[in-house]
PQR file with spaces between the fields and no chain letter, atoms N, CA, C, O and H, PARSE charges and radii, in Angstrom:
ATOM       1  N    UNK     1      59.695  -23.238   21.022 -0.4000 1.5000
ATOM       2  CA   UNK     1      59.274  -24.279   20.098 -0.0000 2.0000
ATOM       3  C    UNK     1      58.542  -25.355   20.906  0.5500 1.7000
ATOM       4  O    UNK     1      58.983  -25.746   21.986 -0.5500 1.4000
ATOM       5  N    UNK     2      57.459  -25.806   20.380 -0.4000 1.5000
ATOM       6  CA   UNK     2      56.672  -26.840   21.050 -0.0000 2.0000
ATOM       7  C    UNK     2      57.343  -28.199   20.860  0.5500 1.7000
ATOM       8  O    UNK     2      58.152  -28.364   19.947 -0.5500 1.4000
ATOM       9  H    UNK     2      57.101  -25.488   19.502  0.4000 1.0000
ATOM      10  N    UNK     3      57.018  -29.168   21.708 -0.4000 1.5000
ATOM      11  CA   UNK     3      57.574  -30.512   21.516 -0.0000 2.0000
ATOM      12  C    UNK     3      57.241  -31.076   20.128  0.5500 1.7000
ATOM      13  O    UNK     3      58.084  -31.713   19.497 -0.5500 1.4000
ATOM      14  H    UNK     3      56.361  -29.034   22.449  0.4000 1.0000
ATOM      15  N    UNK     4      56.028  -30.841   19.664 -0.4000 1.5000
ATOM      16  CA   UNK     4      55.642  -31.337   18.337 -0.0000 2.0000
ATOM      17  C    UNK     4      56.455  -30.646   17.249  0.5500 1.7000
ATOM      18  O    UNK     4      56.858  -31.287   16.279 -0.5500 1.4000
ATOM      19  H    UNK     4      55.344  -30.323   20.176  0.4000 1.0000
ATOM      20  N    UNK     5      56.698  -29.356   17.398 -0.4000 1.5000
ATOM      21  CA   UNK     5      57.502  -28.618   16.431 -0.0000 2.0000
ATOM      22  C    UNK     5      58.940  -29.101   16.414  0.5500 1.7000
ATOM      23  O    UNK     5      59.557  -29.231   15.357 -0.5500 1.4000
ATOM      24  H    UNK     5      56.370  -28.835   18.186  0.4000 1.0000
ATOM      25  N    UNK     6      59.472  -29.368   17.620 -0.4000 1.5000
ATOM      26  CA   UNK     6      60.832  -29.894   17.716 -0.0000 2.0000
ATOM      27  C    UNK     6      60.940  -31.247   17.018  0.5500 1.7000
ATOM      28  O    UNK     6      61.885  -31.493   16.268 -0.5500 1.4000
ATOM      29  H    UNK     6      58.971  -29.262   18.479  0.4000 1.0000
ATOM      30  N    UNK     7      59.968  -32.122   17.269 -0.4000 1.5000
ATOM      31  CA   UNK     7      59.978  -33.446   16.635 -0.0000 2.0000
ATOM      32  C    UNK     7      59.890  -33.324   15.119  0.5500 1.7000
ATOM      33  O    UNK     7      60.578  -34.045   14.397 -0.5500 1.4000
ATOM      34  H    UNK     7      59.201  -31.922   17.878  0.4000 1.0000
ATOM      35  N    UNK     8      59.054  -32.420   14.637 -0.4000 1.5000
ATOM      36  CA   UNK     8      58.914  -32.231   13.185 -0.0000 2.0000
ATOM      37  C    UNK     8      60.216  -31.724   12.591  0.5500 1.7000
ATOM      38  O    UNK     8      60.630  -32.185   11.527 -0.5500 1.4000
ATOM      39  H    UNK     8      58.495  -31.834   15.224  0.4000 1.0000
ATOM      40  N    UNK     9      60.871  -30.775   13.266 -0.4000 1.5000
ATOM      41  CA   UNK     9      62.144  -30.243   12.774 -0.0000 2.0000
ATOM      42  C    UNK     9      63.219  -31.319   12.773  0.5500 1.7000
ATOM      43  O    UNK     9      63.992  -31.423   11.820 -0.5500 1.4000
ATOM      44  H    UNK     9      60.534  -30.401   14.130  0.4000 1.0000
ATOM      45  N    UNK    10      63.275  -32.119   13.828 -0.4000 1.5000
ATOM      46  CA   UNK    10      64.253  -33.194   13.912 -0.0000 2.0000
ATOM      47  C    UNK    10      64.016  -34.231   12.813  0.5500 1.7000
ATOM      48  O    UNK    10      64.961  -34.707   12.184 -0.5500 1.4000
ATOM      49  H    UNK    10      62.648  -32.034   14.602  0.4000 1.0000
ATOM      50  N    UNK    11      62.753  -34.573   12.592 -0.4000 1.5000
ATOM      51  CA   UNK    11      62.405  -35.532   11.542 -0.0000 2.0000
ATOM      52  C    UNK    11      62.830  -35.008   10.173  0.5500 1.7000
ATOM      53  O    UNK    11      63.353  -35.758    9.348 -0.5500 1.4000
ATOM      54  H    UNK    11      61.986  -34.187   13.104  0.4000 1.0000
ATOM      55  N    UNK    12      62.599  -33.711    9.936 -0.4000 1.5000
ATOM      56  CA   UNK    12      62.985  -33.114    8.654 -0.0000 2.0000
ATOM      57  C    UNK    12      64.508  -33.107    8.501  0.5500 1.7000
ATOM      58  O    UNK    12      65.022  -33.426    7.429 -0.5500 1.4000
ATOM      59  H    UNK    12      62.174  -33.103   10.606  0.4000 1.0000
ATOM      60  N    UNK    13      65.225  -32.749    9.555 -0.4000 1.5000
ATOM      61  CA   UNK    13      66.685  -32.723    9.490 -0.0000 2.0000
ATOM      62  C    UNK    13      67.256  -34.104    9.179  0.5500 1.7000
ATOM      63  O    UNK    13      68.162  -34.237    8.356 -0.5500 1.4000
ATOM      64  H    UNK    13      64.808  -32.490   10.426  0.4000 1.0000
ATOM      65  N    UNK    14      66.725  -35.125    9.837 -0.4000 1.5000
ATOM      66  CA   UNK    14      67.211  -36.482    9.591 -0.0000 2.0000
ATOM      67  C    UNK    14      66.909  -36.938    8.164  0.5500 1.7000
ATOM      68  O    UNK    14      67.730  -37.599    7.528 -0.5500 1.4000
ATOM      69  H    UNK    14      65.989  -35.018   10.506  0.4000 1.0000
ATOM      70  N    UNK    15      65.740  -36.584    7.676 -0.4000 1.5000
ATOM      71  CA   UNK    15      65.370  -36.943    6.304 -0.0000 2.0000
ATOM      72  C    UNK    15      66.307  -36.280    5.301  0.5500 1.7000
ATOM      73  O    UNK    15      66.763  -36.918    4.352 -0.5500 1.4000
ATOM      74  H    UNK    15      65.073  -36.047    8.193  0.4000 1.0000
ATOM      75  N    UNK    16      66.592  -35.004    5.515 -0.4000 1.5000
ATOM      76  CA   UNK    16      67.481  -34.296    4.599 -0.0000 2.0000
ATOM      77  C    UNK    16      68.900  -34.846    4.661  0.5500 1.7000
ATOM      78  O    UNK    16      69.577  -34.917    3.635 -0.5500 1.4000
ATOM      79  H    UNK    16      66.222  -34.486    6.287  0.4000 1.0000
ATOM      80  N    UNK    17      69.358  -35.234    5.841 -0.4000 1.5000
ATOM      81  CA   UNK    17      70.688  -35.825    5.962 -0.0000 2.0000
ATOM      82  C    UNK    17      70.763  -37.134    5.184  0.5500 1.7000
ATOM      83  O    UNK    17      71.744  -37.397    4.488 -0.5500 1.4000
ATOM      84  H    UNK    17      68.809  -35.176    6.674  0.4000 1.0000
ATOM      85  N    UNK    18      69.720  -37.952    5.309 -0.4000 1.5000
ATOM      86  CA   UNK    18      69.700  -39.216    4.579 -0.0000 2.0000
ATOM      87  C    UNK    18      69.674  -38.974    3.073  0.5500 1.7000
ATOM      88  O    UNK    18      70.361  -39.660    2.317 -0.5500 1.4000
ATOM      89  H    UNK    18      68.924  -37.738    5.875  0.4000 1.0000
ATOM      90  N    UNK    19      68.887  -38.006    2.645 -0.4000 1.5000
ATOM      91  CA   UNK    19      68.792  -37.686    1.221 -0.0000 2.0000
ATOM      92  C    UNK    19      70.136  -37.196    0.694  0.5500 1.7000
ATOM      93  O    UNK    19      70.605  -37.656   -0.347 -0.5500 1.4000
ATOM      94  H    UNK    19      68.329  -37.449    3.259  0.4000 1.0000
ATOM      95  N    UNK    20      70.747  -36.275    1.406 -0.4000 1.5000
ATOM      96  CA   UNK    20      72.033  -35.731    0.962 -0.0000 2.0000
ATOM      97  C    UNK    20      73.100  -36.827    0.946  0.5500 1.7000
ATOM      98  O    UNK    20      73.929  -36.872    0.037 -0.5500 1.4000
ATOM      99  H    UNK    20      70.367  -35.902    2.252  0.4000 1.0000
ATOM     100  N    UNK    21      73.080  -37.699    1.938 -0.4000 1.5000
ATOM     101  CA   UNK    21      74.044  -38.798    1.979 -0.0000 2.0000
ATOM     102  C    UNK    21      73.865  -39.746    0.816  0.5500 1.7000
ATOM     103  O    UNK    21      74.842  -40.176    0.202 -0.5500 1.4000
ATOM     104  H    UNK    21      72.406  -37.661    2.676  0.4000 1.0000
ATOM     105  N    UNK    22      72.628  -40.074    0.512 -0.4000 1.5000
ATOM     106  CA   UNK    22      72.359  -40.990   -0.600 -0.0000 2.0000
ATOM     107  C    UNK    22      72.782  -40.380   -1.924  0.5500 1.7000
ATOM     108  O    UNK    22      73.363  -41.063   -2.768 -0.5500 1.4000
ATOM     109  H    UNK    22      71.835  -39.725    1.011  0.4000 1.0000
ATOM     110  N    UNK    23      72.500  -39.120   -2.109 -0.4000 1.5000
ATOM     111  CA   UNK    23      72.878  -38.455   -3.357 -0.0000 2.0000
ATOM     112  C    UNK    23      74.397  -38.326   -3.438  0.5500 1.7000
ATOM     113  O    UNK    23      74.988  -38.542   -4.496 -0.5500 1.4000
ATOM     114  H    UNK    23      72.029  -38.565   -1.424  0.4000 1.0000
ATOM     115  N    UNK    24      75.024  -37.974   -2.318 -0.4000 1.5000
ATOM     116  CA   UNK    24      76.469  -37.806   -2.303 -0.0000 2.0000
ATOM     117  C    UNK    24      77.216  -39.095   -2.554  0.5500 1.7000
ATOM     118  O    UNK    24      78.323  -39.074   -3.091 -0.5500 1.4000
ATOM     119  H    UNK    24      74.544  -37.799   -1.458  0.4000 1.0000
ATOM     120  N    UNK    25      76.628  -40.222   -2.172 -0.4000 1.5000
ATOM     121  CA   UNK    25      77.287  -41.511   -2.353 -0.0000 2.0000
ATOM     122  C    UNK    25      77.040  -42.112   -3.740  0.5500 1.7000
ATOM     123  O    UNK    25      77.681  -43.090   -4.125 -0.5500 1.4000
ATOM     124  H    UNK    25      75.729  -40.239   -1.736  0.4000 1.0000
ATOM     125  N    UNK    26      76.118  -41.524   -4.473 -0.4000 1.5000
ATOM     126  CA   UNK    26      75.885  -42.040   -5.823 -0.0000 2.0000
ATOM     127  C    UNK    26      77.073  -41.659   -6.702  0.5500 1.7000
ATOM     128  O    UNK    26      77.749  -40.663   -6.443 -0.5500 1.4000
ATOM     129  H    UNK    26      75.598  -40.729   -4.160  0.4000 1.0000
ATOM     130  N    UNK    27      77.319  -42.439   -7.721 -0.4000 1.5000
ATOM     131  CA   UNK    27      78.503  -42.240   -8.556 -0.0000 2.0000
ATOM     132  C    UNK    27      78.507  -40.930   -9.304  0.5500 1.7000
ATOM     133  O    UNK    27      79.505  -40.208   -9.282 -0.5500 1.4000
ATOM     134  H    UNK    27      76.770  -43.248   -7.931  0.4000 1.0000
ATOM     135  N    UNK    28      77.417  -40.609   -9.961 -0.4000 1.5000
ATOM     136  CA   UNK    28      77.360  -39.405  -10.777 -0.0000 2.0000
ATOM     137  C    UNK    28      76.152  -38.590  -10.316  0.5500 1.7000
ATOM     138  O    UNK    28      75.014  -39.058  -10.367 -0.5500 1.4000
ATOM     139  H    UNK    28      76.607  -41.196   -9.979  0.4000 1.0000
ATOM     140  N    UNK    29      76.418  -37.380   -9.872 -0.4000 1.5000
ATOM     141  CA   UNK    29      75.341  -36.515   -9.417 -0.0000 2.0000
ATOM     142  C    UNK    29      75.383  -35.217  -10.222  0.5500 1.7000
ATOM     143  O    UNK    29      76.373  -34.487  -10.164 -0.5500 1.4000
ATOM     144  H    UNK    29      77.342  -37.000   -9.831  0.4000 1.0000
ATOM     145  N    UNK    30      74.334  -34.926  -10.961 -0.4000 1.5000
ATOM     146  CA   UNK    30      74.316  -33.684  -11.730 -0.0000 2.0000
ATOM     147  C    UNK    30      74.419  -32.467  -10.813  0.5500 1.7000
ATOM     148  O    UNK    30      73.904  -32.479   -9.695 -0.5500 1.4000
ATOM     149  H    UNK    30      73.530  -35.519  -11.008  0.4000 1.0000
ATOM     150  N    UNK    31      75.067  -31.451  -11.276 -0.4000 1.5000
ATOM     151  CA   UNK    31      75.261  -30.227  -10.491 -0.0000 2.0000
ATOM     152  C    UNK    31      73.921  -29.623  -10.082  0.5500 1.7000
ATOM     153  O    UNK    31      73.808  -29.082   -8.982 -0.5500 1.4000
ATOM     154  H    UNK    31      75.486  -31.441  -12.184  0.4000 1.0000
ATOM     155  N    UNK    32      72.910  -29.701  -10.932 -0.4000 1.5000
ATOM     156  CA   UNK    32      71.602  -29.132  -10.600 -0.0000 2.0000
ATOM     157  C    UNK    32      70.977  -29.844   -9.400  0.5500 1.7000
ATOM     158  O    UNK    32      70.304  -29.214   -8.584 -0.5500 1.4000
ATOM     159  H    UNK    32      73.002  -30.140  -11.826  0.4000 1.0000
ATOM     160  N    UNK    33      71.199  -31.154   -9.294 -0.4000 1.5000
ATOM     161  CA   UNK    33      70.667  -31.913   -8.157 -0.0000 2.0000
ATOM     162  C    UNK    33      71.387  -31.497   -6.883  0.5500 1.7000
ATOM     163  O    UNK    33      70.749  -31.300   -5.848 -0.5500 1.4000
ATOM     164  H    UNK    33      71.746  -31.666   -9.957  0.4000 1.0000
ATOM     165  N    UNK    34      72.688  -31.363   -6.943 -0.4000 1.5000
ATOM     166  CA   UNK    34      73.466  -30.930   -5.778 -0.0000 2.0000
ATOM     167  C    UNK    34      73.017  -29.542   -5.335  0.5500 1.7000
ATOM     168  O    UNK    34      72.821  -29.299   -4.144 -0.5500 1.4000
ATOM     169  H    UNK    34      73.206  -31.523   -7.783  0.4000 1.0000
ATOM     170  N    UNK    35      72.856  -28.639   -6.287 -0.4000 1.5000
ATOM     171  CA   UNK    35      72.410  -27.282   -5.964 -0.0000 2.0000
ATOM     172  C    UNK    35      71.034  -27.287   -5.318  0.5500 1.7000
ATOM     173  O    UNK    35      70.783  -26.541   -4.372 -0.5500 1.4000
ATOM     174  H    UNK    35      73.015  -28.837   -7.254  0.4000 1.0000
ATOM     175  N    UNK    36      70.143  -28.128   -5.830 -0.4000 1.5000
ATOM     176  CA   UNK    36      68.790  -28.209   -5.282 -0.0000 2.0000
ATOM     177  C    UNK    36      68.806  -28.748   -3.848  0.5500 1.7000
ATOM     178  O    UNK    36      68.106  -28.218   -2.985 -0.5500 1.4000
ATOM     179  H    UNK    36      70.347  -28.734   -6.598  0.4000 1.0000
ATOM     180  N    UNK    37      69.587  -29.784   -3.586 -0.4000 1.5000
ATOM     181  CA   UNK    37      69.678  -30.355   -2.239 -0.0000 2.0000
ATOM     182  C    UNK    37      70.248  -29.323   -1.275  0.5500 1.7000
ATOM     183  O    UNK    37      69.752  -29.179   -0.158 -0.5500 1.4000
ATOM     184  H    UNK    37      70.156  -30.214   -4.286  0.4000 1.0000
ATOM     185  N    UNK    38      71.277  -28.612   -1.695 -0.4000 1.5000
ATOM     186  CA   UNK    38      71.859  -27.578   -0.841 -0.0000 2.0000
ATOM     187  C    UNK    38      70.859  -26.459   -0.566  0.5500 1.7000
ATOM     188  O    UNK    38      70.794  -25.939    0.548 -0.5500 1.4000
ATOM     189  H    UNK    38      71.680  -28.729   -2.602  0.4000 1.0000
ATOM     190  N    UNK    39      70.087  -26.094   -1.575 -0.4000 1.5000
ATOM     191  CA   UNK    39      69.070  -25.053   -1.386 -0.0000 2.0000
ATOM     192  C    UNK    39      68.016  -25.497   -0.389  0.5500 1.7000
ATOM     193  O    UNK    39      67.573  -24.700    0.438 -0.5500 1.4000
ATOM     194  H    UNK    39      70.140  -26.516   -2.479  0.4000 1.0000
ATOM     195  N    UNK    40      67.607  -26.759   -0.453 -0.4000 1.5000
ATOM     196  CA   UNK    40      66.612  -27.285    0.489 -0.0000 2.0000
ATOM     197  C    UNK    40      67.164  -27.270    1.907  0.5500 1.7000
ATOM     198  O    UNK    40      66.461  -26.906    2.850 -0.5500 1.4000
ATOM     199  H    UNK    40      67.967  -27.407   -1.125  0.4000 1.0000
ATOM     200  N    UNK    41      68.424  -27.667    2.056 -0.4000 1.5000
ATOM     201  CA   UNK    41      69.016  -27.746    3.383 -0.0000 2.0000
ATOM     202  C    UNK    41      69.175  -26.386    4.032  0.5500 1.7000
ATOM     203  O    UNK    41      69.092  -26.275    5.255 -0.5500 1.4000
ATOM     204  H    UNK    41      68.995  -27.963    1.290  0.4000 1.0000
ATOM     205  N    UNK    42      69.398  -25.363    3.251 -0.4000 1.5000
ATOM     206  CA   UNK    42      69.648  -24.042    3.822 -0.0000 2.0000
ATOM     207  C    UNK    42      68.432  -23.130    3.780  0.5500 1.7000
ATOM     208  O    UNK    42      68.520  -21.971    4.184 -0.5500 1.4000
ATOM     209  H    UNK    42      69.466  -25.453    2.258  0.4000 1.0000
ATOM     210  N    UNK    43      67.308  -23.626    3.302 -0.4000 1.5000
ATOM     211  CA   UNK    43      66.106  -22.809    3.195 -0.0000 2.0000
ATOM     212  C    UNK    43      65.559  -22.451    4.576  0.5500 1.7000
ATOM     213  O    UNK    43      65.485  -23.298    5.467 -0.5500 1.4000
ATOM     214  H    UNK    43      67.237  -24.568    2.974  0.4000 1.0000
ATOM     215  N    UNK    44      65.184  -21.203    4.737 -0.4000 1.5000
ATOM     216  CA   UNK    44      64.576  -20.730    5.977 -0.0000 2.0000
ATOM     217  C    UNK    44      63.225  -20.122    5.640  0.5500 1.7000
ATOM     218  O    UNK    44      63.066  -19.455    4.618 -0.5500 1.4000
ATOM     219  H    UNK    44      65.244  -20.515    4.014  0.4000 1.0000
ATOM     220  N    UNK    45      62.263  -20.360    6.507 -0.4000 1.5000
ATOM     221  CA   UNK    45      60.933  -19.775    6.325 -0.0000 2.0000
ATOM     222  C    UNK    45      60.499  -19.127    7.620  0.5500 1.7000
ATOM     223  O    UNK    45      60.835  -19.593    8.709 -0.5500 1.4000
ATOM     224  H    UNK    45      62.392  -20.901    7.337  0.4000 1.0000
ATOM     225  N    UNK    46      59.765  -18.071    7.494 -0.4000 1.5000
ATOM     226  CA   UNK    46      59.210  -17.405    8.663 -0.0000 2.0000
ATOM     227  C    UNK    46      57.704  -17.626    8.666  0.5500 1.7000
ATOM     228  O    UNK    46      57.037  -17.471    7.642 -0.5500 1.4000
ATOM     229  H    UNK    46      59.492  -17.692    6.610  0.4000 1.0000
ATOM     230  N    UNK    47      57.187  -17.985    9.811 -0.4000 1.5000
ATOM     231  CA   UNK    47      55.755  -18.161    9.950 -0.0000 2.0000
ATOM     232  C    UNK    47      55.287  -17.375   11.156  0.5500 1.7000
ATOM     233  O    UNK    47      56.053  -17.104   12.080 -0.5500 1.4000
ATOM     234  H    UNK    47      57.729  -18.111   10.642  0.4000 1.0000
ATOM     235  N    UNK    48      54.040  -17.020   11.132 -0.4000 1.5000
ATOM     236  CA   UNK    48      53.435  -16.318   12.263 -0.0000 2.0000
ATOM     237  C    UNK    48      52.207  -17.103   12.696  0.5500 1.7000
ATOM     238  O    UNK    48      51.535  -17.741   11.886 -0.5500 1.4000
ATOM     239  H    UNK    48      53.417  -17.239   10.381  0.4000 1.0000
ATOM     240  N    UNK    49      51.937  -17.042   13.964 -0.4000 1.5000
ATOM     241  CA   UNK    49      50.779  -17.738   14.506 -0.0000 2.0000
ATOM     242  C    UNK    49      49.927  -16.717   15.245  0.5500 1.7000
ATOM     243  O    UNK    49      50.440  -15.882   15.990 -0.5500 1.4000
ATOM     244  H    UNK    49      52.483  -16.524   14.623  0.4000 1.0000
ATOM     245  N    UNK    50      48.646  -16.795   15.034 -0.4000 1.5000
ATOM     246  CA   UNK    50      47.722  -15.928   15.752 -0.0000 2.0000
ATOM     247  C    UNK    50      46.602  -16.799   16.300  0.5500 1.7000
ATOM     248  O    UNK    50      45.958  -17.541   15.558 -0.5500 1.4000
ATOM     249  H    UNK    50      48.229  -17.473   14.428  0.4000 1.0000
ATOM     250  N    UNK    51      46.383  -16.705   17.564 -0.4000 1.5000
ATOM     251  CA   UNK    51      45.328  -17.503   18.202 -0.0000 2.0000
ATOM     252  C    UNK    51      44.133  -16.623   18.525  0.5500 1.7000
ATOM     253  O    UNK    51      44.267  -15.545   19.104 -0.5500 1.4000
ATOM     254  H    UNK    51      46.905  -16.102   18.167  0.4000 1.0000
ATOM     255  N    UNK    52      42.984  -17.101   18.142 -0.4000 1.5000
ATOM     256  CA   UNK    52      41.748  -16.394   18.446 -0.0000 2.0000
ATOM     257  C    UNK    52      41.184  -16.946   19.752  0.5500 1.7000
ATOM     258  O    UNK    52      40.995  -18.154   19.889 -0.5500 1.4000
ATOM     259  H    UNK    52      42.875  -17.976   17.671  0.4000 1.0000
ATOM     260  N    UNK    53      40.919  -16.073   20.698 -0.4000 1.5000
ATOM     261  CA   UNK    53      40.352  -16.552   21.960 -0.0000 2.0000
ATOM     262  C    UNK    53      38.912  -17.032   21.755  0.5500 1.7000
ATOM     263  O    UNK    53      38.057  -16.276   21.292 -0.5500 1.4000
ATOM     264  H    UNK    53      41.073  -15.091   20.588  0.4000 1.0000
ATOM     265  N    UNK    54      38.661  -18.269   22.098 -0.4000 1.5000
ATOM     266  CA   UNK    54      37.348  -18.882   21.872 -0.0000 2.0000
ATOM     267  C    UNK    54      36.241  -18.185   22.660  0.5500 1.7000
ATOM     268  O    UNK    54      35.098  -18.118   22.209 -0.5500 1.4000
ATOM     269  H    UNK    54      39.355  -18.883   22.474  0.4000 1.0000
ATOM     270  N    UNK    55      36.582  -17.676   23.822 -0.4000 1.5000
ATOM     271  CA   UNK    55      35.560  -17.043   24.660 -0.0000 2.0000
ATOM     272  C    UNK    55      34.943  -15.817   23.993  0.5500 1.7000
ATOM     273  O    UNK    55      33.794  -15.476   24.277 -0.5500 1.4000
ATOM     274  H    UNK    55      37.511  -17.731   24.189  0.4000 1.0000
ATOM     275  N    UNK    56      35.682  -15.154   23.118 -0.4000 1.5000
ATOM     276  CA   UNK    56      35.156  -13.974   22.423 -0.0000 2.0000
ATOM     277  C    UNK    56      34.049  -14.333   21.438  0.5500 1.7000
ATOM     278  O    UNK    56      33.232  -13.479   21.093 -0.5500 1.4000
ATOM     279  H    UNK    56      36.615  -15.430   22.888  0.4000 1.0000
ATOM     280  N    UNK    57      34.010  -15.576   20.984 -0.4000 1.5000
ATOM     281  CA   UNK    57      33.078  -15.968   19.928 -0.0000 2.0000
ATOM     282  C    UNK    57      32.047  -17.006   20.366  0.5500 1.7000
ATOM     283  O    UNK    57      31.010  -17.162   19.722 -0.5500 1.4000
ATOM     284  H    UNK    57      34.674  -16.269   21.265  0.4000 1.0000
ATOM     285  N    UNK    58      32.326  -17.705   21.446 -0.4000 1.5000
ATOM     286  CA   UNK    58      31.472  -18.810   21.865 -0.0000 2.0000
ATOM     287  C    UNK    58      30.025  -18.384   22.099  0.5500 1.7000
ATOM     288  O    UNK    58      29.103  -19.104   21.715 -0.5500 1.4000
ATOM     289  H    UNK    58      33.168  -17.578   21.969  0.4000 1.0000
ATOM     290  N    UNK    59      29.818  -17.250   22.709 -0.4000 1.5000
ATOM     291  CA   UNK    59      28.457  -16.781   22.985 -0.0000 2.0000
ATOM     292  C    UNK    59      27.715  -16.312   21.755  0.5500 1.7000
ATOM     293  O    UNK    59      26.492  -16.179   21.794 -0.5500 1.4000
ATOM     294  H    UNK    59      30.567  -16.665   23.020  0.4000 1.0000
ATOM     295  N    UNK    60      28.416  -16.055   20.663 -0.4000 1.5000
ATOM     296  CA   UNK    60      27.796  -15.541   19.441 -0.0000 2.0000
ATOM     297  C    UNK    60      27.345  -16.648   18.493  0.5500 1.7000
ATOM     298  O    UNK    60      26.665  -16.370   17.505 -0.5500 1.4000
ATOM     299  H    UNK    60      29.410  -16.163   20.631  0.4000 1.0000
ATOM     300  N    UNK    61      27.708  -17.879   18.771 -0.4000 1.5000
ATOM     301  CA   UNK    61      27.368  -18.989   17.876 -0.0000 2.0000
ATOM     302  C    UNK    61      25.935  -19.433   18.141  0.5500 1.7000
ATOM     303  O    UNK    61      25.552  -19.673   19.286 -0.5500 1.4000
ATOM     304  H    UNK    61      28.261  -18.104   19.573  0.4000 1.0000
ATOM     305  N    UNK    62      25.151  -19.539   17.078 -0.4000 1.5000
ATOM     306  CA   UNK    62      23.757  -19.991   17.176 -0.0000 2.0000
ATOM     307  C    UNK    62      23.584  -21.200   16.270  0.5500 1.7000
ATOM     308  O    UNK    62      23.691  -21.087   15.049 -0.5500 1.4000
ATOM     309  H    UNK    62      25.462  -19.343   16.148  0.4000 1.0000
ATOM     310  N    UNK    63      23.320  -22.345   16.860 -0.4000 1.5000
ATOM     311  CA   UNK    63      23.111  -23.565   16.094 -0.0000 2.0000
ATOM     312  C    UNK    63      21.738  -24.151   16.404  0.5500 1.7000
ATOM     313  O    UNK    63      21.278  -24.132   17.546 -0.5500 1.4000
ATOM     314  H    UNK    63      23.233  -22.437   17.852  0.4000 1.0000
ATOM     315  N    UNK    64      21.106  -24.663   15.374 -0.4000 1.5000
ATOM     316  CA   UNK    64      19.835  -25.354   15.578 -0.0000 2.0000
ATOM     317  C    UNK    64      20.117  -26.684   16.266  0.5500 1.7000
ATOM     318  O    UNK    64      21.222  -27.215   16.161 -0.5500 1.4000
ATOM     319  H    UNK    64      21.479  -24.678   14.447  0.4000 1.0000
ATOM     320  N    UNK    65      19.128  -27.224   16.966 -0.4000 1.5000
ATOM     321  CA   UNK    65      19.283  -28.511   17.621 -0.0000 2.0000
ATOM     322  C    UNK    65      19.715  -29.561   16.612  0.5500 1.7000
ATOM     323  O    UNK    65      19.108  -29.693   15.549 -0.5500 1.4000
ATOM     324  H    UNK    65      18.230  -26.793   17.051  0.4000 1.0000
ATOM     325  N    UNK    66      20.743  -30.296   16.933 -0.4000 1.5000
ATOM     326  CA   UNK    66      21.220  -31.368   16.069 -0.0000 2.0000
ATOM     327  C    UNK    66      22.115  -30.896   14.920  0.5500 1.7000
ATOM     328  O    UNK    66      22.558  -31.710   14.110 -0.5500 1.4000
ATOM     329  H    UNK    66      21.236  -30.190   17.797  0.4000 1.0000
ATOM     330  N    UNK    67      22.386  -29.587   14.842 -0.4000 1.5000
ATOM     331  CA   UNK    67      23.200  -29.077   13.743 -0.0000 2.0000
ATOM     332  C    UNK    67      24.668  -29.480   13.898  0.5500 1.7000
ATOM     333  O    UNK    67      25.397  -29.579   12.912 -0.5500 1.4000
ATOM     334  H    UNK    67      22.027  -28.926   15.500  0.4000 1.0000
ATOM     335  N    UNK    68      25.083  -29.703   15.103 -0.4000 1.5000
ATOM     336  CA   UNK    68      26.467  -30.122   15.339 -0.0000 2.0000
ATOM     337  C    UNK    68      26.442  -31.415   16.140  0.5500 1.7000
ATOM     338  O    UNK    68      25.630  -31.586   17.049 -0.5500 1.4000
ATOM     339  H    UNK    68      24.490  -29.622   15.904  0.4000 1.0000
ATOM     340  N    UNK    69      27.341  -32.316   15.787 -0.4000 1.5000
ATOM     341  CA   UNK    69      27.422  -33.553   16.532 -0.0000 2.0000
ATOM     342  C    UNK    69      28.893  -33.890   16.741  0.5500 1.7000
ATOM     343  O    UNK    69      29.756  -33.447   15.984 -0.5500 1.4000
ATOM     344  H    UNK    69      28.001  -32.177   15.048  0.4000 1.0000
ATOM     345  N    UNK    70      29.164  -34.666   17.758 -0.4000 1.5000
ATOM     346  CA   UNK    70      30.538  -35.046   18.077 -0.0000 2.0000
ATOM     347  C    UNK    70      30.982  -36.139   17.123  0.5500 1.7000
ATOM     348  O    UNK    70      30.288  -37.139   16.939 -0.5500 1.4000
ATOM     349  H    UNK    70      28.463  -35.026   18.373  0.4000 1.0000
ATOM     350  N    UNK    71      32.145  -35.938   16.518 -0.4000 1.5000
ATOM     351  CA   UNK    71      32.706  -36.929   15.613 -0.0000 2.0000
ATOM     352  C    UNK    71      33.767  -37.731   16.365  0.5500 1.7000
ATOM     353  O    UNK    71      34.584  -37.150   17.079 -0.5500 1.4000
ATOM     354  H    UNK    71      32.709  -35.125   16.668  0.4000 1.0000
ATOM     355  N    UNK    72      33.766  -39.012   16.221 -0.4000 1.5000
ATOM     356  CA   UNK    72      34.761  -39.861   16.889 -0.0000 2.0000
ATOM     357  C    UNK    72      35.481  -40.692   15.886  0.5500 1.7000
ATOM     358  O    UNK    72      36.360  -41.475   16.248 -0.5500 1.4000
ATOM     359  H    UNK    72      33.102  -39.484   15.641  0.4000 1.0000
């Protein structure tokens, strides 16, 4: 896991803890809300990453003069 990914996961975990705590401390919480919060907390997703090597494509790019400019 990258440092940025770790930070994002930690931020999400803290947010969910705060949300669950706030809902749990409220006087009346509908069962559907509790079920939804629990589903969010236990949800797992799988993602895949594929990186394209830039060197394979860099020589094939043809741009007219001035077609690309640096954005700052």
